[in-house]
N, C-alpha and C positions, 0 to 999 in steps of 0.2 A: 626872450628875457632868459629860456629855458638856457639854451647855451649859455650865456650869462653863468646861472647857476650853476650848471655842471662845470664849467672855468673858474669857480671856487672852491667846490667839491675838492678841486684834483688839485688847487693852491691847499687848499688845507690839509690833505693828506701827505703832501709834498715837506708844506713846512713842518708837522707833527714829527713826520720823520726828522728832518732834519735836525730840529728841536730836541728829539728823543734821543737821537744815535750820542749827543755832547751829553746829557742828562744823565747817559749812561755812565760817566765816565766821574759821575761824583761820587765818592763813599758811602754806603748807608748812613753814616754819621750825616755826614754835608744834606745830603739826601733827606734826612729829617729836621734839618737844625732848625730851629725859629730863628728866622731872619727877618721877624719884625715888617712880615709882605702882609698884603692884606687878607689872607691868605695862610699865614706866616711859612711856612715852608717849598720847596720846591717838591718836596709829593701833597702839600696842601691843594696850591696853584693847580700842579699836572690836573691832580683829583677832581677840581671845582668844575675843570672847564667839560674832564666826561659825564660828569652830574648833571652841567649846562645843556649838552649834548644829549642824554637821553631824556633829562624831562622834555625839552621842542620836539625831538621824533618822537617821543610819544605821544604828544599835541597833537604832530601832523599827520601820523600814523595811525593812533589810535592805540597803540599794541606796542610792548616791548617795556624793559626796566622801570619803574620811577621810584627816582629815589627819594627819601623826605625829606632832608632839608637839606639847603647849596653846598655849604660845609661838611658834607660827608664824605669819609675815605671808604670810596665803593673799595679799593685795592689797597692793602697795606704795604706792601713788598711792590718796587718795582718796577720788576718781569710782570709780575700780572697785570700789572696797571698799563705797561708798555704793548702787551698783548693784544687788551682790552681796548686801547684807543686805537688799533691800527684796523681791528672788527670794526668800531663804531665810524671811525673812517671809513668806513668801504658798504656801513651800514649808511650812510650819509650821501655817499655817490650814489648807493642804491636807489633812495628814498629820489631824489633828486631828477634822476632817469627818466622814473615810473608816471614823475608828472607830468597831466598833458596841461601841453600848450595857453588853456582857458585858465589854471587851477593858479595862476603866478598873476594873474588878473579878480581872482574871488577874494574874497576875506576868511579867515580862519575864526572861528570861534571856541575857544578854550576857557580853563580854568588856573589859576594860577595854585600854588602850592597849600595858598589859606582855603582855597575853596570858587573865588569871586568870578565870574565869569567878568570876558574879555573879550574882545575883535578885533585885529588885526588885518590888515592886510598878506596874504601869502607871501608875498612880492618880501615886504618889512620886516616877515617874520625871516627869511629867509635873512636877508643881509643884516639883521641885529643876531642875528645864527654864529656865521663868517665875524663879525665886527667884535664880535664876543670874545671867540676865539683870537684874536689877535693881539686884543685889549690887555689880555689873558697872558697869552705864548711871551709878550715882552715885559710883565713880569717877572716870567718865568726865566727869557732873555736874561733880564740884572742878577738877577741870584745868579746862574752860571757865572755868570760874571765877574760878579764875586766875590768868587770861591777860583777866582785864579785861569776859567777856561776859555777858549777861544769857541764864545757860542757864535751862530752861526748866523750867515745871511740869513733871512729867512723873509725877505721883503718882497713881495708880490711881480716888483716885477722884474727882478731874479729870477723865481717859477720860471717868467716868461719868454727868460733869454734861454734858461735852462734845457738844452732839447734832449 
């Protein structure tokens, strides 16, 4: 299981880098424009992905920043958000690599943002983290194409083929 999730952590970084490279082509107005997406804009969508990663990594590590809301804008400007995304991707790679194999079969006990206690299998939590990113990257991908940009191929299969 560990090797499986280490691969997904590297894929996550690869896909984010490709997506952010195209998002960098947006004007500041486009980046902020409300396009009626779930998190309204490219800015809102990309911030949400980072928020969720920080929430889950705090639950896993017991340390790190803890956003207060799922729609929190952590970084208003694109360049700052991109730097934070890079750092969080490296953190996610490190956190997965540091886990003992037995941890993947164990449970994770955590609290929701509202304080409610939950327990889930650790491997399911990681699967959710990566699936959540894929889901919202797809939304950001759609927004980029709506602006006429050539959004990148970010399918997992392309990552596996990219040597």
